[in-house]
All heavy atoms as a GROMACS GRO file, in nm:
protein
  614
    1MET      N    1   0.084  -0.119   0.000
    1MET     CA    2   0.000   0.000   0.000
    1MET      C    3   0.087   0.124   0.000
    1MET      O    4   0.188   0.130   0.068
    1MET     CB    5  -0.089   0.003   0.123
    1MET     CG    6  -0.206  -0.085   0.117
    1MET     SD    7  -0.324  -0.034   0.241
    1MET     CE    8  -0.449  -0.151   0.205
    2ALA      N    9   0.043   0.221  -0.074
    2ALA     CA   10   0.116   0.348  -0.081
    2ALA      C   11   0.048   0.451   0.009
    2ALA      O   12  -0.072   0.443   0.036
    2ALA     CB   13   0.116   0.398  -0.225
    3VAL      N   14   0.126   0.545   0.055
    3VAL     CA   15   0.072   0.655   0.135
    3VAL      C   16   0.027   0.764   0.038
    3VAL      O   17   0.105   0.815  -0.040
    3VAL     CB   18   0.179   0.710   0.232
    3VAL    CG1   19   0.121   0.823   0.314
    3VAL    CG2   20   0.231   0.600   0.322
    4LYS      N   21  -0.102   0.795   0.042
    4LYS     CA   22  -0.158   0.893  -0.051
    4LYS      C   23  -0.216   1.011   0.025
    4LYS      O   24  -0.266   0.996   0.136
    4LYS     CB   25  -0.265   0.830  -0.138
    4LYS     CG   26  -0.212   0.722  -0.230
    4LYS     CD   27  -0.313   0.681  -0.332
    4LYS     CE   28  -0.261   0.572  -0.421
    4LYS     NZ   29  -0.170   0.616  -0.522
    5GLY      N   30  -0.208   1.127  -0.037
    5GLY     CA   31  -0.270   1.248   0.017
    5GLY      C   32  -0.390   1.284  -0.069
    5GLY      O   33  -0.382   1.283  -0.191
    6VAL      N   34  -0.502   1.312  -0.005
    6VAL     CA   35  -0.625   1.350  -0.076
    6VAL      C   36  -0.660   1.492  -0.034
    6VAL      O   37  -0.687   1.518   0.083
    6VAL     CB   38  -0.741   1.253  -0.042
    6VAL    CG1   39  -0.866   1.292  -0.118
    6VAL    CG2   40  -0.702   1.110  -0.074
    7TRP      N   41  -0.657   1.585  -0.132
    7TRP     CA   42  -0.689   1.724  -0.105
    7TRP      C   43  -0.835   1.749  -0.141
    7TRP      O   44  -0.880   1.715  -0.251
    7TRP     CB   45  -0.601   1.816  -0.189
    7TRP     CG   46  -0.463   1.834  -0.136
    7TRP    CD1   47  -0.419   1.936  -0.057
    7TRP    CD2   48  -0.349   1.751  -0.158
    7TRP    NE1   49  -0.286   1.919  -0.029
    7TRP    CE2   50  -0.240   1.807  -0.090
    7TRP    CE3   51  -0.328   1.633  -0.230
    7TRP    CZ2   52  -0.114   1.752  -0.091
    7TRP    CZ3   53  -0.203   1.576  -0.230
    7TRP    CH2   54  -0.097   1.636  -0.162
    8PHE      N   55  -0.909   1.809  -0.048
    8PHE     CA   56  -1.047   1.845  -0.070
    8PHE      C   57  -1.059   1.995  -0.096
    8PHE      O   58  -0.972   2.072  -0.055
    8PHE     CB   59  -1.133   1.808   0.052
    8PHE     CG   60  -1.152   1.660   0.068
    8PHE    CD1   61  -1.072   1.587   0.153
    8PHE    CD2   62  -1.249   1.594  -0.005
    8PHE    CE1   63  -1.088   1.450   0.168
    8PHE    CE2   64  -1.268   1.458   0.009
    8PHE     CZ   65  -1.187   1.386   0.095
    9GLU      N   66  -1.166   2.034  -0.162
    9GLU     CA   67  -1.191   2.175  -0.193
    9GLU      C   68  -1.202   2.255  -0.063
    9GLU      O   69  -1.266   2.212   0.033
    9GLU     CB   70  -1.321   2.186  -0.272
    9GLU     CG   71  -1.352   2.324  -0.322
    9GLU     CD   72  -1.477   2.324  -0.407
    9GLU    OE1   73  -1.582   2.280  -0.358
    9GLU    OE2   74  -1.468   2.368  -0.522
   10GLY      N   75  -1.137   2.370  -0.060
   10GLY     CA   76  -1.144   2.458   0.057
   10GLY      C   77  -1.045   2.422   0.166
   10GLY      O   78  -1.047   2.481   0.273
   11ARG      N   79  -0.958   2.325   0.141
   11ARG     CA   80  -0.858   2.286   0.242
   11ARG      C   81  -0.719   2.296   0.184
   11ARG      O   82  -0.696   2.265   0.068
   11ARG     CB   83  -0.882   2.144   0.290
   11ARG     CG   84  -1.008   2.130   0.372
   11ARG     CD   85  -1.018   1.994   0.435
   11ARG     NE   86  -0.896   1.959   0.506
   11ARG     CZ   87  -0.880   1.968   0.638
   11ARG    NH1   88  -0.978   2.013   0.711
   11ARG    NH2   89  -0.768   1.931   0.694
   12ARG      N   90  -0.624   2.338   0.263
   12ARG     CA   91  -0.486   2.357   0.219
   12ARG      C   92  -0.403   2.230   0.242
   12ARG      O   93  -0.306   2.206   0.173
   12ARG     CB   94  -0.427   2.474   0.298
   12ARG     CG   95  -0.286   2.505   0.266
   12ARG     CD   96  -0.276   2.587   0.141
   12ARG     NE   97  -0.135   2.609   0.115
   12ARG     CZ   98  -0.082   2.609  -0.004
   12ARG    NH1   99  -0.157   2.591  -0.108
   12ARG    NH2  100   0.046   2.628  -0.019
   13THR      N  101  -0.440   2.148   0.340
   13THR     CA  102  -0.363   2.028   0.372
   13THR      C  103  -0.443   1.904   0.334
   13THR      O  104  -0.565   1.904   0.336
   13THR     CB  105  -0.330   2.024   0.522
   13THR    OG1  106  -0.451   2.034   0.596
   13THR    CG2  107  -0.238   2.138   0.560
   14PRO      N  108  -0.374   1.794   0.302
   14PRO     CA  109  -0.445   1.673   0.261
   14PRO      C  110  -0.487   1.586   0.378
   14PRO      O  111  -0.437   1.600   0.490
   14PRO     CB  112  -0.340   1.600   0.178
   14PRO     CG  113  -0.211   1.636   0.245
   14PRO     CD  114  -0.229   1.780   0.288
   15VAL      N  115  -0.579   1.496   0.350
   15VAL     CA  116  -0.609   1.386   0.441
   15VAL      C  117  -0.519   1.272   0.395
   15VAL      O  118  -0.520   1.235   0.278
   15VAL     CB  119  -0.758   1.347   0.432
   15VAL    CG1  120  -0.787   1.227   0.519
   15VAL    CG2  121  -0.846   1.463   0.472
   16VAL      N  122  -0.437   1.218   0.484
   16VAL     CA  123  -0.338   1.116   0.449
   16VAL      C  124  -0.394   0.978   0.481
   16VAL      O  125  -0.441   0.954   0.592
   16VAL     CB  126  -0.206   1.140   0.526
   16VAL    CG1  127  -0.104   1.035   0.492
   16VAL    CG2  128  -0.152   1.279   0.494
   17VAL      N  129  -0.391   0.889   0.379
   17VAL     CA  130  -0.442   0.753   0.396
   17VAL      C  131  -0.347   0.653   0.330
   17VAL      O  132  -0.267   0.689   0.245
   17VAL     CB  133  -0.583   0.737   0.334
   17VAL    CG1  134  -0.685   0.819   0.410
   17VAL    CG2  135  -0.583   0.772   0.187
   18ASN      N  136  -0.358   0.528   0.370
   18ASN     CA  137  -0.286   0.418   0.304
   18ASN      C  138  -0.383   0.351   0.209
   18ASN      O  139  -0.488   0.301   0.252
   18ASN     CB  140  -0.235   0.316   0.407
   18ASN     CG  141  -0.124   0.370   0.491
   18ASN    OD1  142  -0.039   0.443   0.443
   18ASN    ND2  143  -0.124   0.337   0.619
   19ALA      N  144  -0.350   0.349   0.080
   19ALA     CA  145  -0.440   0.290  -0.018
   19ALA      C  146  -0.362   0.246  -0.141
   19ALA      O  147  -0.253   0.298  -0.169
   19ALA     CB  148  -0.547   0.390  -0.058
   20ASP      N  149  -0.420   0.152  -0.215
   20ASP     CA  150  -0.357   0.104  -0.339
   20ASP      C  151  -0.400   0.187  -0.459
   20ASP      O  152  -0.320   0.218  -0.546
   20ASP     CB  153  -0.394  -0.041  -0.365
   20ASP     CG  154  -0.326  -0.135  -0.266
   20ASP    OD1  155  -0.211  -0.107  -0.227
   20ASP    OD2  156  -0.389  -0.235  -0.227
   21THR      N  157  -0.528   0.223  -0.466
   21THR     CA  158  -0.581   0.293  -0.582
   21THR      C  159  -0.636   0.430  -0.544
   21THR      O  160  -0.658   0.458  -0.425
   21THR     CB  161  -0.695   0.212  -0.648
   21THR    OG1  162  -0.802   0.201  -0.554
   21THR    CG2  163  -0.648   0.074  -0.689
   22ARG      N  164  -0.660   0.510  -0.645
   22ARG     CA  165  -0.716   0.644  -0.625
   22ARG      C  166  -0.855   0.637  -0.561
   22ARG      O  167  -0.885   0.709  -0.467
   22ARG     CB  168  -0.722   0.715  -0.760
   22ARG     CG  169  -0.783   0.851  -0.758
   22ARG     CD  170  -0.793   0.909  -0.898
   22ARG     NE  171  -0.880   1.024  -0.901
   22ARG     CZ  172  -0.840   1.149  -0.883
   22ARG    NH1  173  -0.713   1.175  -0.861
   22ARG    NH2  174  -0.927   1.248  -0.887
   23SER      N  175  -0.940   0.548  -0.611
   23SER     CA  176  -1.076   0.539  -0.558
   23SER      C  177  -1.077   0.491  -0.414
   23SER      O  178  -1.158   0.536  -0.333
   23SER     CB  179  -1.162   0.450  -0.646
   23SER     OG  180  -1.108   0.320  -0.652
   24GLN      N  181  -0.987   0.399  -0.380
   24GLN     CA  182  -0.975   0.353  -0.241
   24GLN      C  183  -0.932   0.468  -0.151
   24GLN      O  184  -0.985   0.484  -0.041
   24GLN     CB  185  -0.868   0.244  -0.234
   24GLN     CG  186  -0.914   0.112  -0.190
   24GLN     CD  187  -0.799   0.014  -0.177
   24GLN    OE1  188  -0.682   0.050  -0.194
   24GLN    NE2  189  -0.832  -0.108  -0.149
   25ALA      N  190  -0.836   0.547  -0.199
   25ALA     CA  191  -0.787   0.660  -0.120
   25ALA      C  192  -0.898   0.762  -0.096
   25ALA      O  193  -0.912   0.814   0.015
   25ALA     CB  194  -0.670   0.726  -0.192
   26ILE      N  195  -0.979   0.790  -0.198
   26ILE     CA  196  -1.088   0.886  -0.184
   26ILE      C  197  -1.191   0.838  -0.084
   26ILE      O  198  -1.236   0.913   0.003
   26ILE     CB  199  -1.151   0.917  -0.321
   26ILE    CG1  200  -1.052   0.995  -0.407
   26ILE    CG2  201  -1.281   0.994  -0.306
   26ILE    CD1  202  -1.096   1.012  -0.551
   27SER      N  203  -1.229   0.711  -0.093
   27SER     CA  204  -1.332   0.660   0.000
   27SER      C  205  -1.281   0.658   0.144
   27SER      O  206  -1.354   0.693   0.237
   27SER     CB  207  -1.381   0.522  -0.043
   27SER     OG  208  -1.278   0.429  -0.034
   28LYS      N  209  -1.155   0.620   0.164
   28LYS     CA  210  -1.098   0.621   0.300
   28LYS      C  211  -1.086   0.763   0.353
   28LYS      O  212  -1.112   0.790   0.471
   28LYS     CB  213  -0.961   0.555   0.301
   28LYS     CG  214  -0.966   0.405   0.292
   28LYS     CD  215  -0.827   0.347   0.303
   28LYS     CE  216  -0.830   0.196   0.302
   28LYS     NZ  217  -0.696   0.138   0.319
   29ALA      N  218  -1.046   0.857   0.267
   29ALA     CA  219  -1.030   0.996   0.310
   29ALA      C  220  -1.163   1.060   0.344
   29ALA      O  221  -1.174   1.138   0.439
   29ALA     CB  222  -0.959   1.077   0.202
   30ARG      N  223  -1.266   1.029   0.267
   30ARG     CA  224  -1.400   1.085   0.297
   30ARG      C  225  -1.450   1.038   0.433
   30ARG      O  226  -1.515   1.113   0.505
   30ARG     CB  227  -1.499   1.047   0.188
   30ARG     CG  228  -1.487   1.135   0.068
   30ARG     CD  229  -1.610   1.129  -0.020
   30ARG     NE  230  -1.598   1.230  -0.124
   30ARG     CZ  231  -1.603   1.206  -0.254
   30ARG    NH1  232  -1.622   1.083  -0.298
   30ARG    NH2  233  -1.591   1.304  -0.340
   31SER      N  234  -1.421   0.915   0.468
   31SER     CA  235  -1.465   0.866   0.599
   31SER      C  236  -1.379   0.920   0.712
   31SER      O  237  -1.423   0.927   0.826
   31SER     CB  238  -1.466   0.713   0.601
   31SER     OG  239  -1.336   0.663   0.588
   32ALA      N  240  -1.255   0.962   0.681
   32ALA     CA  241  -1.164   1.011   0.785
   32ALA      C  242  -1.169   1.162   0.805
   32ALA      O  243  -1.132   1.210   0.911
   32ALA     CB  244  -1.021   0.971   0.751
   33LYS      N  245  -1.213   1.237   0.704
   33LYS     CA  246  -1.209   1.384   0.718
   33LYS      C  247  -1.314   1.433   0.816
   33LYS      O  248  -1.417   1.371   0.834
   33LYS     CB  249  -1.224   1.452   0.582
   33LYS     CG  250  -1.361   1.460   0.525
   33LYS     CD  251  -1.358   1.534   0.394
   33LYS     CE  252  -1.494   1.539   0.332
   33LYS     NZ  253  -1.586   1.623   0.402
   34ARG      N  254  -1.284   1.545   0.877
   34ARG     CA  255  -1.374   1.599   0.979
   34ARG      C  256  -1.452   1.720   0.931
   34ARG      O  257  -1.561   1.745   0.976
   34ARG     CB  258  -1.292   1.637   1.102
   34ARG     CG  259  -1.231   1.518   1.169
   34ARG     CD  260  -1.163   1.555   1.298
   34ARG     NE  261  -1.096   1.440   1.353
   34ARG     CZ  262  -0.968   1.416   1.340
   34ARG    NH1  263  -0.892   1.499   1.273
   34ARG    NH2  264  -0.914   1.309   1.393
   35ARG      N  265  -1.394   1.799   0.841
   35ARG     CA  266  -1.464   1.918   0.793
   35ARG      C  267  -1.412   1.955   0.655
   35ARG      O  268  -1.314   1.899   0.609
   35ARG     CB  269  -1.445   2.035   0.889
   35ARG     CG  270  -1.302   2.086   0.899
   35ARG     CD  271  -1.292   2.204   0.993
   35ARG     NE  272  -1.281   2.163   1.130
   35ARG     CZ  273  -1.168   2.141   1.194
   35ARG    NH1  274  -1.054   2.155   1.132
   35ARG    NH2  275  -1.168   2.105   1.319
   36GLY      N  276  -1.478   2.048   0.592
   36GLY     CA  277  -1.437   2.090   0.458
   36GLY      C  278  -1.530   2.037   0.353
   36GLY      O  279  -1.623   1.962   0.382
   37GLY      N  280  -1.505   2.074   0.231
   37GLY     CA  281  -1.590   2.032   0.120
   37GLY      C  282  -1.576   1.884   0.090
   37GLY      O  283  -1.485   1.818   0.136
   38ASN      N  284  -1.668   1.834   0.011
   38ASN     CA  285  -1.667   1.693  -0.025
   38ASN      C  286  -1.607   1.671  -0.163
   38ASN      O  287  -1.587   1.558  -0.204
   38ASN     CB  288  -1.809   1.636  -0.019
   38ASN     CG  289  -1.809   1.491   0.022
   38ASN    OD1  290  -1.714   1.442   0.078
   38ASN    ND2  291  -1.916   1.423  -0.008
   39LYS      N  292  -1.579   1.779  -0.236
   39LYS     CA  293  -1.525   1.769  -0.371
   39LYS      C  294  -1.374   1.747  -0.364
   39LYS      O  295  -1.301   1.824  -0.303
   39LYS     CB  296  -1.555   1.897  -0.449
   39LYS     CG  297  -1.505   1.894  -0.591
   39LYS     CD  298  -1.538   2.023  -0.662
   39LYS     CE  299  -1.477   2.021  -0.802
   39LYS     NZ  300  -1.490   2.151  -0.867
   40VAL      N  301  -1.326   1.643  -0.430
   40VAL     CA  302  -1.183   1.610  -0.430
   40VAL      C  303  -1.114   1.695  -0.535
   40VAL      O  304  -1.155   1.700  -0.650
   40VAL     CB  305  -1.161   1.460  -0.459
   40VAL    CG1  306  -1.014   1.430  -0.473
   40VAL    CG2  307  -1.223   1.376  -0.350
   41VAL      N  308  -1.007   1.764  -0.495
   41VAL     CA  309  -0.929   1.848  -0.585
   41VAL      C  310  -0.813   1.768  -0.643
   41VAL      O  311  -0.784   1.778  -0.762
   41VAL     CB  312  -0.877   1.973  -0.511
   41VAL    CG1  313  -0.787   2.055  -0.600
   41VAL    CG2  314  -0.993   2.056  -0.461
   42SER      N  315  -0.744   1.688  -0.560
   42SER     CA  316  -0.626   1.618  -0.606
   42SER      C  317  -0.600   1.496  -0.519
   42SER      O  318  -0.630   1.496  -0.399
   42SER     CB  319  -0.506   1.711  -0.600
   42SER     OG  320  -0.389   1.646  -0.640
   43VAL      N  321  -0.545   1.390  -0.580
   43VAL     CA  322  -0.497   1.272  -0.508
   43VAL      C  323  -0.357   1.244  -0.558
   43VAL      O  324  -0.335   1.229  -0.677
   43VAL     CB  325  -0.587   1.149  -0.535
   43VAL    CG1  326  -0.531   1.027  -0.463
   43VAL    CG2  327  -0.730   1.175  -0.494
   44LYS      N  328  -0.261   1.240  -0.465
   44LYS     CA  329  -0.121   1.218  -0.504
   44LYS      C  330  -0.056   1.120  -0.408
   44LYS      O  331  -0.089   1.117  -0.289
   44LYS     CB  332  -0.042   1.348  -0.501
   44LYS     CG  333  -0.086   1.448  -0.604
   44LYS     CD  334   0.001   1.568  -0.602
   44LYS     CE  335  -0.047   1.665  -0.710
   44LYS     NZ  336   0.034   1.782  -0.718
   45THR      N  337   0.038   1.042  -0.461
   45THR     CA  338   0.121   0.958  -0.376
   45THR      C  339   0.226   1.048  -0.312
   45THR      O  340   0.292   1.124  -0.381
   45THR     CB  341   0.190   0.848  -0.459
   45THR    OG1  342   0.089   0.771  -0.525
   45THR    CG2  343   0.272   0.757  -0.371
   46LEU      N  344   0.238   1.042  -0.181
   46LEU     CA  345   0.329   1.129  -0.109
   46LEU      C  346   0.474   1.084  -0.129
   46LEU      O  347   0.501   0.965  -0.144
   46LEU     CB  348   0.295   1.131   0.040
   46LEU     CG  349   0.155   1.180   0.077
   46LEU    CD1  350   0.138   1.178   0.227
   46LEU    CD2  351   0.130   1.320   0.024
   47THR      N  352   0.564   1.182  -0.126
   47THR     CA  353   0.707   1.152  -0.134
   47THR      C  354   0.752   1.090  -0.003
   47THR      O  355   0.679   1.090   0.096
   47THR     CB  356   0.788   1.280  -0.161
   47THR    OG1  357   0.772   1.368  -0.050
   47THR    CG2  358   0.745   1.348  -0.290
   48GLY      N  359   0.874   1.040  -0.001
   48GLY     CA  360   0.927   0.978   0.121
   48GLY      C  361   0.930   1.073   0.238
   48GLY      O  362   0.897   1.036   0.350
   49THR      N  363   0.970   1.196   0.213
   49THR     CA  364   0.976   1.297   0.320
   49THR      C  365   0.836   1.329   0.373
   49THR      O  366   0.814   1.335   0.493
   49THR     CB  367   1.040   1.427   0.267
   49THR    OG1  368   1.166   1.396   0.212
   49THR    CG2  369   1.057   1.529   0.378
   50GLN      N  370   0.742   1.348   0.281
   50GLN     CA  371   0.605   1.378   0.322
   50GLN      C  372   0.542   1.261   0.397
   50GLN      O  373   0.471   1.281   0.496
   50GLN     CB  374   0.520   1.413   0.200
   50GLN     CG  375   0.559   1.542   0.135
   50GLN     CD  376   0.490   1.562   0.001
   50GLN    OE1  377   0.446   1.466  -0.064
   50GLN    NE2  378   0.482   1.685  -0.043
   51ALA      N  379   0.569   1.140   0.352
   51ALA     CA  380   0.514   1.021   0.419
   51ALA      C  381   0.570   1.007   0.560
   51ALA      O  382   0.496   0.974   0.654
   51ALA     CB  383   0.543   0.896   0.338
   52SER      N  384   0.699   1.036   0.578
   52SER     CA  385   0.758   1.026   0.712
   52SER      C  386   0.703   1.136   0.803
   52SER      O  387   0.684   1.115   0.922
   52SER     CB  388   0.910   1.031   0.707
   52SER     OG  389   0.955   1.153   0.656
   53GLN      N  390   0.676   1.255   0.747
   53GLN     CA  391   0.612   1.362   0.826
   53GLN      C  392   0.475   1.318   0.872
   53GLN      O  393   0.437   1.338   0.988
   53GLN     CB  394   0.596   1.488   0.742
   53GLN     CG  395   0.719   1.572   0.727
   53GLN     CD  396   0.692   1.693   0.640
   53GLN    OE1  397   0.603   1.692   0.555
   53GLN    NE2  398   0.770   1.797   0.659
   54ALA      N  399   0.397   1.258   0.783
   54ALA     CA  400   0.262   1.214   0.816
   54ALA      C  401   0.265   1.104   0.923
   54ALA      O  402   0.183   1.104   1.015
   54ALA     CB  403   0.190   1.164   0.692
   55ARG      N  404   0.360   1.011   0.912
   55ARG     CA  405   0.371   0.904   1.012
   55ARG      C  406   0.408   0.959   1.150
   55ARG      O  407   0.370   0.902   1.251
   55ARG     CB  408   0.476   0.802   0.968
   55ARG     CG  409   0.426   0.706   0.865
   55ARG     CD  410   0.524   0.592   0.843
   55ARG     NE  411   0.516   0.551   0.705
   55ARG     CZ  412   0.602   0.584   0.610
   55ARG    NH1  413   0.708   0.656   0.637
   55ARG    NH2  414   0.586   0.542   0.486
   56ALA      N  415   0.483   1.070   1.151
   56ALA     CA  416   0.523   1.131   1.278
   56ALA      C  417   0.412   1.219   1.336
   56ALA      O  418   0.428   1.277   1.443
   56ALA     CB  419   0.649   1.214   1.258
   57GLY      N  420   0.301   1.232   1.265
   57GLY     CA  421   0.189   1.312   1.314
   57GLY      C  422   0.200   1.459   1.280
   57GLY      O  423   0.128   1.541   1.334
   58LYS      N  424   0.292   1.495   1.190
   58LYS     CA  425   0.307   1.635   1.150
   58LYS      C  426   0.225   1.663   1.025
   58LYS      O  427   0.189   1.572   0.952
   58LYS     CB  428   0.455   1.666   1.122
   58LYS     CG  429   0.541   1.650   1.245
   58LYS     CD  430   0.685   1.681   1.215
   58LYS     CE  431   0.769   1.662   1.340
   58LYS     NZ  432   0.910   1.682   1.313
   59TRP      N  433   0.195   1.790   1.001
   59TRP     CA  434   0.117   1.830   0.885
   59TRP      C  435   0.198   1.818   0.757
   59TRP      O  436   0.314   1.856   0.753
   59TRP     CB  437   0.074   1.977   0.898
   59TRP     CG  438  -0.028   2.000   1.003
   59TRP    CD1  439  -0.004   2.041   1.131
   59TRP    CD2  440  -0.168   1.984   0.991
   59TRP    NE1  441  -0.121   2.051   1.199
   59TRP    CE2  442  -0.224   2.017   1.115
   59TRP    CE3  443  -0.250   1.945   0.888
   59TRP    CZ2  444  -0.360   2.012   1.139
   59TRP    CZ3  445  -0.386   1.941   0.912
   59TRP    CH2  446  -0.440   1.974   1.036
   60VAL      N  447   0.134   1.768   0.652
   60VAL     CA  448   0.191   1.773   0.518
   60VAL      C  449   0.140   1.904   0.459
   60VAL      O  450   0.021   1.920   0.435
   60VAL     CB  451   0.146   1.653   0.432
   60VAL    CG1  452   0.199   1.666   0.290
   60VAL    CG2  453   0.193   1.524   0.495
   61ARG      N  454   0.230   2.001   0.439
   61ARG     CA  455   0.188   2.137   0.408
   61ARG      C  456   0.193   2.173   0.260
   61ARG      O  457   0.163   2.285   0.222
   61ARG     CB  458   0.273   2.234   0.488
   61ARG     CG  459   0.251   2.216   0.638
   61ARG     CD  460   0.344   2.301   0.721
   61ARG     NE  461   0.336   2.440   0.684
   61ARG     CZ  462   0.440   2.522   0.680
   61ARG    NH1  463   0.560   2.477   0.710
   61ARG    NH2  464   0.426   2.646   0.646
   62THR      N  465   0.229   2.080   0.175
   62THR     CA  466   0.233   2.107   0.031
   62THR      C  467   0.091   2.118  -0.022
   62THR      O  468   0.004   2.041   0.017
   62THR     CB  469   0.307   1.993  -0.042
   62THR    OG1  470   0.433   1.977   0.019
   62THR    CG2  471   0.324   2.025  -0.188
   63GLY      N  472   0.068   2.213  -0.111
   63GLY     CA  473  -0.066   2.233  -0.167
   63GLY      C  474  -0.102   2.128  -0.270
   63GLY      O  475  -0.020   2.045  -0.310
   64PRO      N  476  -0.226   2.128  -0.318
   64PRO     CA  477  -0.272   2.027  -0.413
   64PRO      C  478  -0.200   2.032  -0.548
   64PRO      O  479  -0.195   1.934  -0.619
   64PRO     CB  480  -0.420   2.056  -0.429
   64PRO     CG  481  -0.438   2.196  -0.385
   64PRO     CD  482  -0.332   2.222  -0.284
   65ASN      N  483  -0.145   2.146  -0.585
   65ASN     CA  484  -0.072   2.158  -0.711
   65ASN      C  485   0.078   2.149  -0.691
   65ASN      O  486   0.155   2.178  -0.781
   65ASN     CB  487  -0.106   2.290  -0.780
   65ASN     CG  488  -0.251   2.296  -0.819
   65ASN    OD1  489  -0.311   2.194  -0.849
   65ASN    ND2  490  -0.308   2.414  -0.815
   66GLY      N  491   0.122   2.114  -0.571
   66GLY     CA  492   0.264   2.100  -0.541
   66GLY      C  493   0.331   2.230  -0.500
   66GLY      O  494   0.452   2.236  -0.487
   67GLU      N  495   0.253   2.336  -0.477
   67GLU     CA  496   0.314   2.464  -0.440
   67GLU      C  497   0.367   2.459  -0.296
   67GLU      O  498   0.324   2.377  -0.216
   67GLU     CB  499   0.217   2.581  -0.458
   67GLU     CG  500   0.094   2.577  -0.372
   67GLU     CD  501  -0.028   2.528  -0.446
   67GLU    OE1  502  -0.022   2.502  -0.565
   67GLU    OE2  503  -0.131   2.514  -0.380
   68ALA      N  504   0.458   2.546  -0.269
   68ALA     CA  505   0.526   2.552  -0.139
   68ALA      C  506   0.428   2.590  -0.028
   68ALA      O  507   0.325   2.654  -0.054
   68ALA     CB  508   0.639   2.653  -0.146
   69PRO      N  509   0.460   2.555   0.097
   69PRO     CA  510   0.372   2.584   0.208
   69PRO      C  511   0.343   2.733   0.229
   69PRO      O  512   0.234   2.769   0.268
   69PRO     CB  513   0.445   2.529   0.330
   69PRO     CG  514   0.543   2.434   0.278
   69PRO     CD  515   0.576   2.476   0.139
   70GLY      N  516   0.438   2.820   0.202
   70GLY     CA  517   0.419   2.963   0.227
   70GLY      C  518   0.356   3.038   0.112
   70GLY      O  519   0.350   3.160   0.113
   71LYS      N  520   0.305   2.968   0.014
   71LYS     CA  521   0.253   3.032  -0.108
   71LYS      C  522   0.142   3.132  -0.077
   71LYS      O  523   0.136   3.238  -0.134
   71LYS     CB  524   0.201   2.923  -0.202
   71LYS     CG  525   0.130   2.971  -0.322
   71LYS     CD  526   0.220   2.975  -0.439
   71LYS     CE  527   0.136   3.000  -0.563
   71LYS     NZ  528   0.199   3.080  -0.658
   72SER      N  529   0.051   3.100   0.014
   72SER     CA  530  -0.063   3.187   0.037
   72SER      C  531  -0.058   3.255   0.174
   72SER      O  532  -0.161   3.298   0.224
   72SER     CB  533  -0.192   3.107   0.024
   72SER     OG  534  -0.196   3.008   0.124
   73LYS      N  535   0.059   3.262   0.237
   73LYS     CA  536   0.064   3.317   0.373
   73LYS      C  537   0.040   3.468   0.377
   73LYS      O  538   0.011   3.522   0.482
   73LYS     CB  539   0.195   3.282   0.440
   73LYS     CG  540   0.315   3.356   0.387
   73LYS     CD  541   0.438   3.317   0.464
   73LYS     CE  542   0.558   3.392   0.411
   73LYS     NZ  543   0.680   3.355   0.477
   74LEU      N  544   0.051   3.539   0.265
   74LEU     CA  545   0.029   3.683   0.264
   74LEU      C  546  -0.115   3.720   0.230
   74LEU      O  547  -0.150   3.837   0.226
   74LEU     CB  548   0.124   3.750   0.164
   74LEU     CG  549   0.272   3.735   0.196
   74LEU    CD1  550   0.356   3.800   0.089
   74LEU    CD2  551   0.304   3.797   0.330
   75ARG      N  552  -0.199   3.622   0.204
   75ARG     CA  553  -0.337   3.649   0.168
   75ARG      C  554  -0.410   3.714   0.285
   75ARG      O  555  -0.395   3.674   0.399
   75ARG     CB  556  -0.406   3.517   0.131
   75ARG     CG  557  -0.545   3.537   0.079
   75ARG     CD  558  -0.604   3.407   0.036
   75ARG     NE  559  -0.610   3.318   0.150
   75ARG     CZ  560  -0.627   3.189   0.140
   75ARG    NH1  561  -0.639   3.133   0.026
   75ARG    NH2  562  -0.632   3.114   0.248
   76GLY      N  563  -0.487   3.817   0.256
   76GLY     CA  564  -0.567   3.880   0.358
   76GLY      C  565  -0.505   4.002   0.422
   76GLY      O  566  -0.566   4.065   0.508
   77TYR      N  567  -0.385   4.042   0.383
   77TYR     CA  568  -0.322   4.158   0.442
   77TYR      C  569  -0.356   4.287   0.371
   77TYR      O  570  -0.315   4.394   0.413
   77TYR     CB  571  -0.170   4.141   0.447
   77TYR     CG  572  -0.126   4.042   0.553
   77TYR    CD1  573  -0.074   3.919   0.518
   77TYR    CD2  574  -0.138   4.072   0.688
   77TYR    CE1  575  -0.035   3.828   0.614
   77TYR    CE2  576  -0.098   3.981   0.784
   77TYR     CZ  577  -0.047   3.861   0.747
   77TYR     OH  578  -0.008   3.771   0.842
   78GLY      N  579  -0.428   4.278   0.260
   78GLY     CA  580  -0.467   4.400   0.187
   78GLY      C  581  -0.356   4.454   0.099
   78GLY      O  582  -0.249   4.394   0.086
   79PRO      N  583  -0.377   4.570   0.040
   79PRO     CA  584  -0.277   4.626  -0.051
   79PRO      C  585  -0.153   4.674   0.025
   79PRO      O  586  -0.160   4.704   0.144
   79PRO     CB  587  -0.349   4.743  -0.117
   79PRO     CG  588  -0.455   4.780  -0.022
   79PRO     CD  589  -0.497   4.654   0.047
   80LYS      N  590  -0.041   4.683  -0.047
   80LYS     CA  591   0.082   4.732   0.014
   80LYS      C  592   0.066   4.878   0.050
   80LYS      O  593   0.005   4.955  -0.022
   80LYS     CB  594   0.197   4.722  -0.086
   80LYS     CG  595   0.257   4.586  -0.099
   80LYS     CD  596   0.375   4.598  -0.193
   80LYS     CE  597   0.455   4.472  -0.194
   80LYS     NZ  598   0.568   4.484  -0.287
   81PRO      N  599   0.124   4.922   0.160
   81PRO     CA  600   0.121   5.063   0.194
   81PRO      C  601   0.209   5.142   0.097
   81PRO      O  602   0.310   5.091   0.050
   81PRO     CB  603   0.174   5.070   0.337
   81PRO     CG  604   0.241   4.941   0.362
   81PRO     CD  605   0.186   4.842   0.264
   82LYS      N  606   0.170   5.265   0.071
   82LYS     CA  607   0.248   5.350  -0.022
   82LYS      C  608   0.359   5.421   0.048
   82LYS      O  609   0.362   5.446   0.160
   82LYS     CB  610   0.157   5.447  -0.092
   82LYS     CG  611   0.060   5.376  -0.182
   82LYS     CD  612  -0.024   5.475  -0.258
   82LYS     CE  613  -0.119   5.400  -0.348
   82LYS     NZ  614  -0.200   5.482  -0.428
   0.00000   0.00000   0.00000
């Protein structure tokens, strides 16, 4: 079984599950998630580093398109001061 991350709409972090196929991963993630949308944005097999983070109980912070964790950290601060 591979460690897969399932990203749902409206969430920045994935639900991490052990599954062989995409459909298995989606069904396991839907039963494990606590909040957020039900629409699946992305399903990916996690890298070795991400899988070890998930096993240690830490957040996998990569976005659904593979963007860096800090990509959206400036959202909500408004326009730059002049």
